[in-house]
N, C-alpha and C positions, 0 to 999 in steps of 0.2 A: 405660433405661442410652444415653447418645450419647455419642461422643466431645466432639462441638461442639454447642451449642443457638444458634441465630440467636434470639433473642426477642423478640417484643411488637410486629414490625413487620408493615407492609402488601405483601403478597406481589403482584407483578406476576408471573405463571406464564410469558409470554412466547404463549398460548396466544391471545390478541388480548382477553381477559375483562378488567373491570374491577378494579380491587384488590381484596384480600380480607384482612382481619385472620387471618395466622396466625404460628404458629411453623413452623423449620426445621430439625427435628436431620438432624445428620450423623453417620455410623459411617463409620471412615480414608475413604475418598477419595470416596463417594457420599452423596450425599442418601436418606435413609433411611426420612425421614415430614414431610410437610408437616400443618398443624394443628393445635389445642389442644393443646401438650405440658405443662397444666399442674403435673400430678406428677411430670416426668420431669426426668432429671439429668443433668450432664456436669459433666467436671472445667474446661471450658471455656465459659462463657456470653457472650457480644455481646447488648449493650441494642441493639436496631432501632429504639425506640420513635419513632414519630411520622418515621420513615422509611419508605424503601421496600425492599422484600429484591428483587432482580431476578439473572436467569441474566446471567452476564458476556459483556461486550460482546466481539463479535468484529469484529476492524480486517477488513475484505473487501482493503484494499490497502493495504499499509504499507512502508518499504522499512528493516525492520530484519533484514534476512539478516547484516550485520555489527555490527552497531552495537550490538545488543540480545546479543552474544556478551561486547562489549568493555564495556558496561552492564549486566548480568545483571537487577538488579534494575526498572532500566527507569521511573522514577516517572513521566515524561510519559505511561505509560499506566494506568498503575497509578491515578495520580491521577482518571485520567477513568472506572473501572472495567474497564477493557479487559483481559479475561485471554485471547483469543486474536489471533496474528495470521501471517492468509495473507501467506507470502513470496515467493521466487521470482516476483517481478512483473517487467514489460515484458520478458518473455526475455530477460532479464541479470542472472544469479545467479553462483551459487558452485561448483555441480556439477550434471551431471557435468564434469571439468574436469580437463585435463592440466595440467602446467606452465606451458604455454604460454598454454593457457585463461585458468587462474587468475590469471597476471601480466595480461594483456588486461582481463578483466572488473575486477579491483580498482581497476585506471588510471582506465580508462575511465567505470565510474561511480561513480568516486569521489565527485564533485557531487551523488550524493542517494543511491548503499548505502554511501558511508563506504572510508574504506581505516585502520581503525586498526590502530596498533603495535602489537607485542606477543602477537599470536595465531598460533597456532600451523597456518600455511595448510596444512597436509602430506595432507589430507585428497585424494579423488580423486574417488568416487564419492556418490552421491547418499545412500548407507544412512550411508557415515562421516561425513557434511557433516551429515543427521540426527540423528547420534548425538551430537555436539555440545551439541546441545539438551537431553539429559535428563537430567532434575538437576540441572541448572548453570544457571537461569534462572530470575525467578519468572514468565515468559509460559510460554502453549505456542504451540507455531508448528507451521503443517501446511504441506508444501511443493507449488508449481506446478515441473514441467521449464519450464527457459528454451529459450526454440528455438532461441535467439543462442546457447547453449552448445554445444546439440546438435547447430548447422549450424559453428559452429565445429571441433568434434573432428573433423568429416566433412569438411570444404571449408575451413578456413580461413578468411581475410576476403575470398573470392573470390565478385565483384561478378558474379554468373553464375545460372540455373537449376541445377536439381540435376538431376542426370543419374537413371538408373531405379538404378542400383548403390547413387550415396549416399542418394539416399531409401531402401532398404533398410538400409541401416546405419543412419541417423537412425530409423526404425522400432524399432528394435535399442536403441538408445540410448534411447528413450522407454519400451519395454516395460521393461527391465532397470528405469528408475524407477518405472515403476507398481509393478512388484514388490516394489523399497524402502519404497513407502508413501507416495507422491507421490498429489495428488490430482487434479492433470491438468497442462493445459500452460498456457503462457502467450506471447505474443508482443508484441516492444515496436516497433512498423515503422515507428516514427520515429529507432529507435536501431540503430549498427552493430556485426551484420552481420543483425539482426534485419528488417532492411529490405530486406533484400534478396531475402528470404525472398517467391515468391509464393504466390498462393491454391492451386496442384497442388500446391506439396510441404507447404504445412499442414495442407492439410487429412487427404494423406499420414499426416500425423502425426497427425492427429486420429483418424483410423479406429484407429490403435494405442492410444488411451485411450479411445475410445467402449464397448467393449469391454466396460473397468473401469469404466463408470459414470463418466470422470474427466469434467472442465470446459473447455473450452476459452476461456482469460480471456486478453484482448486489449486492450492500447493498441492501436487501430484505426487506418487510414490514412487520416484524415481525421475533424477534429472541428467545431465550432462550425457553420458556414453548409456544411462541406464533409462533415457529419454524413452526408448521405446517400451518399455515396461510400464513408463506411467502414462503414456499417453491409450494402450490400450483398455487402462483400467478406466482411462477417461471416457474413450470412445463405445466400450462396456455399458458405463451409466447412461451417457447422453442417449448408447441406440437405445436402451431398455424404458429408458423412463419420457422418452420426445423432449430432454429439456435442454436448450442450448447451453453448450458448455464454453468455458473461456477458462484457458491456465495462467495461474500468475507467475511472474517474473520468470519467465520460459527463456532459458538461457543457458548456453552448451555449446559444440560443434554447429555450425551450420549445417554441416552435408549432412548431420542427422536429425536435426529437427526440425528443418523447411519439409524436408517429404513429409514426414510424421503429420504435419500439420492440411498438406498439400491431400495425402491420401484419404485423409480424416473428412474435407470438407467436398472431395470427389466422392466418397459415397455416400452422399446426403448431409450429414451432419453440419451443425452451425458451430463452429468451436473455432475461437481466437483466441489471443495471448496478447501480453503486457510485456513488455521487459524496462530495465535500469541499464543508462549506458554506461556499463563501469566493469571491468575485469574482476573485480572482488566481490565477494558476498558479505551478508552478514544478517547473525544471528543469535542463540542466546548456547554459552560456552558450555552447559550441562546436555543438551541437545547433541550439539554440535560433538562430544567431547565422552562422553558417558555409554554404556552399553542398555542397552530395552530393560536388564533385569532389575540394574540397580533406581531403575526410576520408575519401578512397578510400584502402585500406588498411592501417588503423590508426593508433594512436595517434602511431611514431616518423616512416611519411610524412606524417602532417599537421604534425608540427613544423617539419620542415624544410621543407615550403611555408611555412610560416609566418615561418618568415624569410630567406626566399628575395624577393629588392628588387623581383624580375620577378611576382613571384604578391603582392605584399604592391600592387604598382601595379594589377593587374589587380583584384582586390577592391574597389579604393578605388574605378575608374572602372565599372567592371560593377556591384557588388553593394551596396558600404554606400551609394553613390550613387541607390539605390534600388531594389534588387534584395531588402531587409527586407522582412518583412510586418509587424513591431513595433516602433512608434517607439523607440526606445533610450533615450528620457527617459520611459520607462514601463518599462524592463527595468532593476531594482535587483539589485547583487551581493549574494550571501545568506555566500557562502564563499569564500576562495581560499585555496588551497595555499600558495602564496609569500609566506613572512612580509614581504616589502619591498614588497608591495603589498598586506595586510591593511586598511592604512589605508581603501585601499576598499568597503571592507562597508559596507551600508548604504547608499550614497550610487547613483545611479542613474550605468547605463554611459555616458550623456551627461554628467552631473553626475563623474563620475570623470574620465573623458577630459579636460574642461576643464580640472581641478583640475591634472591632471599636465602640463597643455599642450600634450595631444595630437588627434590628431583622433579619432572614435568608431573606426573602424576600424583604427588603427594601434592604440588602447590595447588591442582586443579584444585583437589578435594578437601583441600585449606581454604582456598579463597571461596568457594563455594558453600562453603558450611558457614564461616565468618558471615556470608551477605545472606544467607540464607535461600542460597542459589539464584539472588539476582547479579546475571553477571552478563553482559554482552560484548560480542567479539566482531570485529571482519575478519573475512579469512581470503587467501588468496589459494585459492585451490589448483593444484599443477594439474595442466592438460585439461582444466573445465570451459575454459575460452578465450578467445583471442580476442584482438580488437578489429581482428578480419572478418568474424564470426558475429560481433554486434553488429556491425556495420553492414552485413548481411542481414539479419536476425531484423534488423529495423525498417527494412523496406519492403518488409510483406505487407500485401495489403488487408490482412488479419493481425494485422498490429500495432497497438497503442501504447500511451506512455503511462508510465507506472513507475513514480519513484522507489515504490518499497519504502518508505522514509520512516529513520529510526530517530528520534529526537531527546536520545537518552549520552550522560556520558561527557566525558574532556574531550574523548576523542569516537566521537561519530562517524560510520560511513559518510561521504561528502554527497549522498544522492538524496540525501532528503533537501538539502540545501541547493544542490544544485542540476539536480537531471533535465528538469526541464528546459532550464537555461543551458546546457549543456546541448540539449538534441538543436536548438536551435544557433546559438553563438557557434559550437564547434565542426555539428557533424550537415549542418545546414550552409551557414556562412563561408566557412574555411577548408569545409571538404565536400560541397556539394552534394551530398547522397543523397538531399532532398529539396525541392524546388521549396520557396517558403509558403507556395500553395499544400505543396504532399507534407508539409512541417505540420501547419496548421490542423489539415484532416486527422493527424497521425495524432496529435498533443489537446485535441479538442472533439472533433464530431464523430471519427471512431470510435470515441466514450460516453457519447451521449446515444449515439444509436445502439453503442450494444446492449449500453443499461437504461432504455428506454426513457429517458431524460428527454422525451419528446419536442418542449418548448426551449431548448438549449444545445449549444453547442455550435450556430447560425449567426451571422450579421443576418437577420434579415424582419422584415416590419411583419410585428407580432410577436414577437420572440422574446425570452427573458434577457434583457439587461446585463446578462454575465460579460464584462468584454476589461480585455487590454490592450494597451497602449505599449509600443516595445519602439525601441531604434536599432534599426536591421544592422548598420555599423558598428553598434557598442554590446550588444546583447552577450553575454559571457556567462557560466558560469565559474565560481572565484575557490568554493569549497574545495580542498583536498584531502588527501589521508592524513596530513599531518595538521590539518586546521579545517578538520569539518563542517564548522558551524560561520566560517566566512560566507555574507551575502553576495546572491548574484546581483549582478548588473545589468544597465538596457532598459528597464523594464521604468516607464515613465508613471505610468495611470492603474489604476483598476479599479473596476468598477462592479460590485457582486448588488443584483437584486435593484437595478438602478439607482445604486449609492457608491457613492466614491468612497473605497478604504484606501486606498492609495492616491497619493496626489504629488508629481514631480520626485516620485523615490519618496517620499516618506508618507507614515500611516496616519491615518484623519483619525482614528478612535473611532468609527462608525463601526458599528457589530450589525449587518441586515440579513448575518445569514440563515440559513433555516434547515430545516430536515425536510430532504427533497423526499416525500413518500409516494408511493407508487401510484397511479391512479389521482 
């Protein structure tokens, strides 16, 4: 007698073996038996005939820190078979956080993390923040301690190296975060204040997680053709601290990226990475288009400079006339907080500026000021990566899937709604870059191992029942750059902690998710 039986499907268990015909019996939140359960009974039976039954997917890099709380059923994930989010990415999240830090992070990261109204933003510690996810969402989360928060709690937004006393104070905060159940530390070395941290500081923080098998996860200091610079620092930090290292959204020319991973691993370092399968990136307009000196000191000083005519003149002559590394006709507006400028969503910066009768630089300053810096973009960097690069990078054994999903704006990047389904439908079924067994290990098992989620990532007796059931003939992404919110197709059922959250493609309304605390 079971609580639930998934009957008649082909199990891909996550070990790398081929599909095999089996039923899966669940008791409470656990997988109780995998095999032919012809005589077994259960009050609920899901028909999986002609379907693959797989461990629920783990999104290794996603910006669901607030948006999952605001949208707890979260169909973009469920319709792709995703059951767990790794949050706290890019060194910028929402705990630990004094009121000043929380206010800054809500505003500064609004373009990618969101700043939804109506939430009770009254937590301070990681323990308090993680408790918000227990039995309140359809998905699980695991949390990375953001070094930007830790730095701001100790040093504010000071643009300088940390003193020994400040390092000790930051290490204490990191240890407290690990004790509260965090799985590691993240940095976002293009974002303020994370970018002000040097290798010495990051190594000291990583020492505090290494003893607890925490993972150092980094938006590193250099991608694409500058990846050797970024990877050099990653390896230095991993070597000096003893921590395992994981590189976020590791995209760029494969002939540059993959040898760097191979060299690091051959030297004895435990280095892995995630990617999303698209050529365009997505971030916030200020980080992508403003020089560092304009952004120094935080949001209010930045806005004050952007209102200053002398600063604008300097930007026009010194920066927008030739300092940008990406053409503004290749940067599309994904979201704008100011309603009066929302007409620009879906247009390139260059096209929106022309429509407004402004120079591109003036448009950028005006829209950022009107929106309080809350503007998100999708960017197509020339020479960054090709489809061939994506296909090469996804095959490496150190790879796992991460959507880098951003759930904001009228024209968001499609990766939040489609990355996992795209790996399955396009790269596995259509192109054959993965076998089905390979796909499941890259979308579920590798991340479970990397982030020490030791009771998930496999269809195996005694493991937690995070399970997806999908049709290999129809699973596909539907989101595009012009319609980034189109839901994926082909995933029939999703189970989280033994509870059905998606049945026949429709949400059940159940919220069995929890914060997956270390230990």
